[in-house]
N, C-alpha and C positions, 0 to 999 in steps of 0.2 A: 263413285260419285265425284272423284277428283277431276277437276277441269284441266285438261292438258294445255301446255303452253302454246301449241300451235293454234288451239281454239281461241285463246286470248288474242293472238295476233290476227286471227280471222275477223274478230270483232272490229278491227280497225283502231285498236288502242294506240298503235304507233310504237316506234322504237323506244321513245323516252318513257311513255307510260308502261310499256311492257317491262322495261328495266326496273322501273319503280316498284312493280308488283312482283318481281321475280323472287324476292326473299321469301314470299309465302309458299313458293313451290320447292324451295330448297329443302334438303333433308333436315337441316338445323334452322328452325324458325327464329327470326330475330325481331323481337318486339320494338316498336318505336318508343314506348314508355317503359320505365323500369317497374315491372310488376312487383308489388309488395310481397314479401315472404309470407307464405302460408295464407295467401289471400283466399277469402271465401265470399263469393258474390251471391246475392239474391236478386233475380230478375222477375219482376211482375209484368206479364204481358197478356194480351188478349188471345183468346182461342178462336181460330177461324173456322170456316165451313169446309175447308179442304184438308183432308187428313194428312197429306204429304207435306203440308206446311210444317206441322209440328215434328213430323218424323225427321225431315232433313235438318230443321233447325236444331233438333237435339243431337243429330249426328255431328253437325258443325260445332256445336257447343262442346262435345266430347273431344273433338280435334283441338279446340282451344285449350281445354284442360290438359290434354296430353302434351301440348307444345309449351305451356307456361307453368303448369303445376297449380294454377289457380282453379279452385273448385267453383262451379256455377250451378246453383239450384234455380230452375226455371219453374215458375208457378203460372199456369194458364187459367184464366178466368174469363167470364163472358164479357162481351163488348161493353155492356151497360155498367159493369162493376169496376172497370179500371179507374175511371175518373174519381169516384168517391173514395176508393182505397188509396189512391195516390194522394189525394187531398188530406186524408187522415194522417198519412205518413209525414206529409209536409208540416202539418199542424203539431203533431206529437214529437217530431224530430227523431223518429225512429221507424224502422221498417225496412222495405227492400232498398238495396243500394241503387238500383236503376229500374226505370219503368219504361215500357213501350206503351205510350198513351196515344191520345187522339188530338187532332187539330191543334189548337193553341193552348193546350193544357200547361206547358211550361211557363207561359206568360202569366199564369195565375199567381205563381210564387217564384218569380225569376231570381230573387236574391237568396233563395235557399238552394240554388242549383249550382253545380260545378261549371265553370267556364270550359266549354268544349271547342273553342275556336281552333285549337291545334288539330283536333280530330277532323273537324269539318273541312278545314282548309287542305289538309293532307289528302282526304278523299276527293275533294273537288278538283285539285290539281291533277291527280292521277287518273280520274275517271270522267273527264270531259266537262266538269262543272256541274253545279246544281241548277235545276229548273228554278225559274223566278219564284214560283209559289213556295218551293222548299226553303229558299232563303227567307221569305217573308215569315214562315213558320219557325225556322230555327234560330234566326238572329233577332236579338232584343235591341230595339232602338233606344230604350231607356238605359239598359246596362252597357250598350255598345260592344257586345260580344255575343257569340253563339251560346245559347242556353240549351239547345236541343240538337241532336243529330238526326236529320230526317231519314226515316227508313224507306218510305214510299207510300203508296196508297192502294187499298183494295178498290181499284177503279171500277167504274160502272159504264155500261152501255145499254142500249135498248135491246132486249132479247125478243126475238119474234119468230113466229112460225111461217116459213116460206110459202108453203102451199096455201095456207089460209090468207096470207097477204095477196097472193095471186087470185084466189077465189073472190076476193073483195075488189078485184079489178086493178091492182097495182103490180107492176112488174119489178119495181125498185122501191126500196124503203125511202120515204120522203126525207129530204134534207132540211126542210123548213117547217116551222111550227104550224103554219096554216095547212100545209100539205099533210102533216101528221094527224091533225084534227079530222081532216076529211077521211083519212084511212081508218081512224078509230070509229068514226060513224059508220063507215061501210062495213067494217068488221062486225059491229053490233048487229047490223041488218042480216048478216050471215050467221048469226048466233055464235060468234066468236069474240066476245067482249074483251077489252083490255082491262088491266088491273094494276093500280099503283097505290102504295101504302099511304094512308092518311092518319095512321096512328103514330105513337111515339117510337118509330123505328129509327134507331140511331143512324144507320147508314142509308137505307132505302128512302125513307120519307124526307130526311134532310137533304139528300142529294137531288132528288127530282124536283122538290119544291123550291129550293134555292135557285136551281136552274130555271124554273118557270118564272120566278120573280125577276131574275137578272136578264133573262132572254127578252123580256118586255121593257127593260130599262129601269126596273124598280131596284131599290136597295134599302137597307135598314138605316144606314147612317152615312153622312158625308165624310169626305177624306179628313176632316178636322177631328174626327172621333168624338164630336160633341153634338152636331146638328142631326136630329132625328129626321129621317127622310122617307119613312115607310108609308105615310098617309098622303100619297100623291097619285096623279092620274096613271102613271106607269104601273104602280102597284094595283090599282083598280083594274087596269087592262089585264094584268096577269091573273087576277082573281076571276074575272069574267071568263077568261080562256079556260081556267081550271074548272069552272062551273060547267061549261060545255063538255069538257072531257069527262068529268065525273058522271054526267048524265048517261054516258054510254059505257061506264065501267061495270064490272061484275059486282054484285051486292056484297057488302061487308068490309070494304076496304078501309072504312073509318076506324076499325079496330086492328088493322094489320100491323104486326111488328116485323122485324127483319126476316124471320123464317117463312112468313105466310105466303109471300109471292113466289118463293121457290117452290113450295108445295103446290100452289095453284097452277103454276106453269107446267110442272112435271105431271100434274094430274089432268092436263088438257082443259082446265077451266078458264084459262085466259090465253089470248093470242099474243099479247105484247105486255112486257113489264120492264122495269129497270132493275139491273142487278150486276154483280160482279160475275166473274167467270165461273163461279161455283155451280150455277144451274147447268151450264154446258159440261162441266167436269163430271157432275153427277149423272147427267144424261148419257154421256159416252160410256159410263160404267154400267148403269142399270137400265137405261131406256134408250138403246141405240136407235130405235126408230124415230124418237123425238130428236135426238142429236143430229140425225141425218136431215131432218126437216126444219132445223132452226139455224138462225144466223144472228149477227150482232151489227148494230149501227151506232155511231156516235150520236149523242143527243142533238136533235135538230137545232138549227139556227133560228133565233127569233127576230123580231123587228129591229133589234139593235145591230144586226148584221155581222155578228162575230160570235165565236164560241163563248159560252158562259156556264161552264160546268163546275160542279163541286164533286169531290171524291172523298172517301173516308180516309183521310190522311193520317198517317202514323209517324211518330218520331219518338226517339229515346232520350231520356234525360237522367242525370245522375244527381242524387241529393248530396249536399255538402256534409251531412253527418256520416256518410260512408267512410269507413276506415281504409277502404281500398280504391281510391279514385283512379289511380293509374291502371289498375287491373280492369276497372270498369271501362275506362276509355279505350284500352287496348282491345277489350272484348268487342266493342262496337266497331272499331277499325277492322278487326279480324273478320267479323261476321259480314261486313259490307264490302269486303274485298272480293275480287272476281272468283278466286278458287272456292269460296264459300257461297257467295251471293248468286253466282251463275247457276250452279246446280240446284240451289234452293228455288229460284224462280222457275227454272225449267221443270222441276218436279211438281210444282204447283200449277203448271200449265198457264203461268202468267197471272195467278190469283192476286199477287202483289206486284205492282209496277214500281220498280225502284226509282228514287228521286234523283239519281245521278244519270246524266245524259248518255253515257257510253252504254248503259244497259239497254237502250232502245235497239241495239244491234244484236241482241241475243236471238238465237235461232227460233226460240219459241214463238216469236211474234210473226214469223213469216212461213214457217213450215206448215202451219194450218191457218189459212187466210181468215177463218172465222174468229181467230184470236187477235188479229191485227188491230181492230179498233181500240182495244184496251191499252195498246202500246202508247197511244198518243194523248191519253186523257190528261196526264199531269201537265203536259204542255198547253192544254186547252183550259185548265181549271183556274178558278179564282179562290182566294182564301175565304173562309166562312165569314170573316169580318168585313168583307167588301161593302162600301168603298173605303172603310176605315182600315185600321191596322190590327193584327192579332193582339189580344190583351185580355185583361180581366173582364171588361165589359162585354166584349164579343163572345168570350167563352161562356159567360153567364147567360147571354141571350140564346146561345146554341143549346146549352144545357137545359134551359127552360122551354125549349121547343117553341119559341115565339113565332117563327116563320111557319112552322108546321101547323101550329094551332090556328094561325090566321087563315090558312087555306082550308083547314078543317071547318072553321067557323063559316066560311063562305060556301062550302060544299055540303058536308055532312050535316051541319047545324042550320043551314039555310039563311044565314045572315046576308045582308047586302054587302057588296064589295066595300063600300065606304064604311059601314059599321064594323066589318071585320078588320079593316085597316086601322080604324080609330081605336079599337080595342088593343091591337098590337102596338100602336103608337104609345098608348098609356103605359103598357108594360115596359116598353123600351125606355121611356123617360124615367121610370123608377130605377132602372138599372144604370143608365148613363148619367143621371143627375148626381 
C-alpha cells in the first residue's frame, strides 16, 4: 500500500512539495512535532459504508504507531452518534483525545480545542492549499486560528441507471433542475421512479435538500448570522419544486435514513438517487450488472446559475484536555500526507474526497470516469451555514434537521410552501435569538 515517490511526482506536486513530503518516505520518519513519551491516543471517528476505508485507515494508524511509538486506539461509531459523544466529552472535559466529526462541530466549543494552525498551514503549503469550504469549516473567526483539520467529505452525486434514463427519452443526464424534473416525471411514466430521503438522514437528506434550497436562491440566514431568511419567495420556489419531485418518487421516502436509498437503488426500486460512491462500490462487488448500467452526475444547476452543493464534510479536532496534543497533531499530519492519504482514498474508490487540492490529481478520479464527478464536489460546495458562517447556531440548526423538516412538511405532510417555511422560520428564530 506504500505510495512510491514517482507516483507523488506524477500527481504534479512539484519539486518543492515533493521535497517537503520526502521525509515520510525515508526509512527514519521525522515528526514535525515532538511526540510525547509513552503517548496513548484515543480517536473517535465515524464508520463509513465502504469496508476498505477502515481497513486502510487502520493500516496507516499502525504505520504511525511503528514510526513514533505512540499508541492509537480508533473507535468507530455510526454517523449519527459522533456529534453527541463529542459534545459529551467537551462538557465532561474527558474522553477521546481527538474526534473525526461532521460539518461545523468544532465551532460548537472552539475554546475547548487545541489550536491546530501549524498542522493546517503545513498541510496546505505542501499539498496545494485548502478548498474555500475547508477553510470555512476549519478556521474560527472568533478564535482567529484553526480549530479543526479538515479531512474531506463523503461527497455525493446523482446515481442513475443509464438504460432507464434512455428508455425515458434522455440521452444525457440533465444539467439543470428543470431538465431533471422532466426526467423524473418521464421515469415515473416508465415505472422507474426516483427516490430521495426525506427522513432524518444525516448525509443523504441534508445534502440534497440544502442543494434544492440553495439552487433556487433560498437560505436559512443572511451573512450577518442574525437575519433569518428562510421564509421568502426563493424558499417557496424550492419547496414547490420539491413537491413536484415528490409526486413522482417511490413511496416511503418520508422515513428514509442514510442506508435506505442504497438498498432501494441496488434492489432496482429507484432509477435515480443521491449518494456517495458507496452504491457504486457495492454494485461493482455484488451487483456487476447494475454497476455496468449506472453512472453519476453532479447535482444539477438551479435558477441561481451556479453550483450549490452540500457534502457530508468531516474534520478532526483535538480537545485541550488531551495529555498528548503533539502526538495528536502529528497523527493528523501523518494520516493526511500523501504516503498515507493517497492509498486510503484509492482503496475506497474515492469514497472520501480530501479537502486538499493536490488530491484531485489522484488516479482514482480518472481511471474510471464514473468516479470523476465526486472529485469536484468540494470545489462546488457551500458550508451548511450558508449564507452565514459555521458556528453554534448553524450547527444546532443542522442537528435539529430544520431544513429537512421544512421540506418534509411541504411534501410528506402536505403543508403549503409558505406554512412549511413559516414553521422553519420560527424554529430558526429560537436558535439564533
